[in-house]
VEXKEVO-983577 format. One record per residue (C-alpha): z negated, y, x; residue number from 1. Coordinates in nm, 3 decimals, decimal comma. Each point is the difference from the previous one (the first is absolute). Example, Ala and Ser with C-alpha at 12.3 -4.5 7.8 and 13.67 -1.06 7.14 Angstrom:
BEGIN
+---------+---------+---------+-----+
|      pz |      py |      px |   k |
+---------+---------+---------+-----+
|  -0,780 |  -0,450 |   1,230 |   1 |
|   0,066 |   0,344 |   0,137 |   2 |
+---------+---------+---------+-----+
END
This chain:
BEGIN
+---------+---------+---------+-----+
|      pz |      py |      px |   k |
+---------+---------+---------+-----+
| -12,905 |   6,452 |  -1,685 |   1 |
|  -0,262 |  -0,244 |   0,122 |   2 |
|  -0,186 |   0,069 |   0,324 |   3 |
|  -0,062 |  -0,274 |   0,257 |   4 |
|  -0,352 |  -0,044 |  -0,140 |   5 |
|   0,117 |  -0,014 |  -0,361 |   6 |
|  -0,081 |   0,358 |  -0,097 |   7 |
|   0,243 |   0,146 |  -0,255 |   8 |
|   0,128 |   0,310 |   0,179 |   9 |
|   0,153 |   0,147 |  -0,313 |  10 |
|  -0,349 |   0,023 |  -0,154 |  11 |
|  -0,180 |   0,110 |   0,317 |  12 |
|  -0,136 |   0,355 |  -0,014 |  13 |
|   0,054 |   0,041 |   0,375 |  14 |
|   0,364 |  -0,109 |  -0,019 |  15 |
|   0,059 |   0,220 |  -0,307 |  16 |
|  -0,162 |   0,297 |   0,175 |  17 |
|   0,243 |  -0,041 |   0,289 |  18 |
|   0,282 |   0,049 |  -0,249 |  19 |
|  -0,148 |   0,293 |  -0,193 |  20 |
|  -0,179 |   0,297 |   0,159 |  21 |
|  -0,193 |   0,083 |  -0,319 |  22 |
|  -0,136 |  -0,356 |  -0,008 |  23 |
|  -0,090 |   0,032 |   0,369 |  24 |
|  -0,193 |   0,321 |  -0,071 |  25 |
|  -0,189 |  -0,166 |  -0,287 |  26 |
|  -0,073 |  -0,316 |   0,200 |  27 |
|  -0,130 |   0,199 |   0,298 |  28 |
|  -0,227 |   0,198 |  -0,234 |  29 |
|  -0,127 |  -0,323 |  -0,154 |  30 |
|  -0,070 |  -0,150 |   0,343 |  31 |
|  -0,188 |   0,315 |   0,106 |  32 |
|  -0,215 |  -0,030 |  -0,315 |  33 |
|  -0,073 |  -0,361 |   0,093 |  34 |
|  -0,126 |   0,050 |   0,352 |  35 |
|   0,312 |   0,058 |   0,209 |  36 |
|  -0,061 |   0,370 |   0,059 |  37 |
|   0,294 |   0,044 |   0,233 |  38 |
|   0,261 |  -0,169 |  -0,224 |  39 |
|   0,331 |   0,186 |  -0,008 |  40 |
|   0,329 |  -0,074 |  -0,177 |  41 |
|   0,166 |  -0,080 |   0,334 |  42 |
|  -0,211 |  -0,316 |   0,024 |  43 |
|   0,212 |  -0,154 |  -0,273 |  44 |
|   0,333 |  -0,079 |   0,161 |  45 |
|   0,033 |  -0,375 |  -0,058 |  46 |
|   0,353 |  -0,127 |  -0,063 |  47 |
|  -0,110 |  -0,361 |  -0,045 |  48 |
|  -0,032 |  -0,285 |   0,248 |  49 |
|   0,369 |  -0,014 |   0,070 |  50 |
|   0,011 |   0,371 |   0,081 |  51 |
|  -0,010 |   0,146 |   0,349 |  52 |
|  -0,313 |  -0,082 |   0,201 |  53 |
|  -0,114 |   0,363 |  -0,004 |  54 |
|   0,036 |   0,020 |  -0,380 |  55 |
|  -0,224 |  -0,283 |  -0,115 |  56 |
|  -0,353 |   0,033 |  -0,130 |  57 |
|  -0,152 |  -0,190 |   0,291 |  58 |
|   0,197 |  -0,041 |   0,320 |  59 |
|  -0,246 |  -0,269 |   0,111 |  60 |
|   0,012 |  -0,214 |  -0,317 |  61 |
|  -0,036 |  -0,359 |   0,120 |  62 |
|   0,184 |  -0,142 |  -0,301 |  63 |
|   0,297 |   0,230 |   0,054 |  64 |
|   0,007 |  -0,085 |   0,372 |  65 |
|  -0,016 |  -0,370 |  -0,076 |  66 |
|   0,282 |   0,020 |  -0,256 |  67 |
|   0,216 |   0,192 |   0,246 |  68 |
|  -0,074 |  -0,256 |   0,272 |  69 |
|   0,088 |  -0,291 |  -0,229 |  70 |
|   0,296 |   0,184 |  -0,154 |  71 |
|  -0,123 |  -0,047 |  -0,357 |  72 |
|   0,011 |   0,262 |  -0,274 |  73 |
|  -0,358 |  -0,063 |  -0,113 |  74 |
|  -0,284 |  -0,244 |   0,051 |  75 |
|   0,095 |  -0,220 |  -0,298 |  76 |
|   0,300 |  -0,126 |   0,197 |  77 |
|  -0,202 |  -0,106 |   0,304 |  78 |
|  -0,054 |  -0,372 |   0,061 |  79 |
|  -0,366 |   0,077 |   0,077 |  80 |
|  -0,067 |   0,174 |  -0,335 |  81 |
|  -0,280 |   0,057 |  -0,083 |  82 |
|  -0,132 |   0,062 |   0,350 |  83 |
|  -0,346 |   0,127 |   0,093 |  84 |
|   0,124 |   0,362 |   0,009 |  85 |
|   0,126 |  -0,022 |  -0,357 |  86 |
|  -0,315 |  -0,177 |  -0,118 |  87 |
|  -0,216 |   0,269 |   0,161 |  88 |
|   0,214 |   0,275 |  -0,156 |  89 |
|  -0,027 |  -0,174 |  -0,340 |  90 |
|  -0,378 |  -0,027 |   0,028 |  91 |
|  -0,024 |   0,381 |   0,005 |  92 |
|   0,090 |  -0,013 |  -0,370 |  93 |
|   0,142 |   0,286 |  -0,203 |  94 |
|   0,362 |   0,083 |   0,072 |  95 |
|  -0,011 |  -0,227 |   0,306 |  96 |
|  -0,083 |  -0,296 |  -0,224 |  97 |
|   0,281 |   0,105 |  -0,235 |  98 |
|   0,240 |   0,017 |   0,294 |  99 |
|  -0,079 |  -0,353 |   0,114 | 100 |
|   0,026 |  -0,126 |  -0,359 | 101 |
|   0,353 |   0,146 |   0,000 | 102 |
|   0,075 |  -0,183 |   0,326 | 103 |
|  -0,136 |  -0,327 |  -0,141 | 104 |
|   0,223 |   0,037 |  -0,306 | 105 |
|   0,304 |   0,069 |   0,220 | 106 |
|  -0,088 |  -0,294 |   0,224 | 107 |
|  -0,041 |  -0,235 |  -0,296 | 108 |
|   0,331 |   0,108 |  -0,158 | 109 |
|   0,181 |  -0,046 |   0,330 | 110 |
|  -0,145 |  -0,348 |   0,044 | 111 |
|   0,083 |  -0,110 |  -0,356 | 112 |
|   0,364 |  -0,015 |   0,103 | 113 |
|  -0,059 |  -0,201 |   0,316 | 114 |
+---------+---------+---------+-----+
END
């Protein structure tokens, strides 16, 4: 399952923690050790971008809102891809860069057949 921004939900610790209470306990403990002293397992309830609004990681995600508005499954499908939001997200590097690389690959494959 690919999120609007290109994140791979099936490999996301937050998404996995929402499916497995033991993983949620471990992730909350890890977050507390890394500066989020009030982290609790209940934080991790994300069902992916196409889940209910109250069960996504960030209810105010601009990429998710934009995809919903444009009725596209993810940003790679958008005629404006890559937009400034995606480029900014990509510039953060790490798993954000990986996510946009996934979107670029999807975009390129889609356009090969056009």
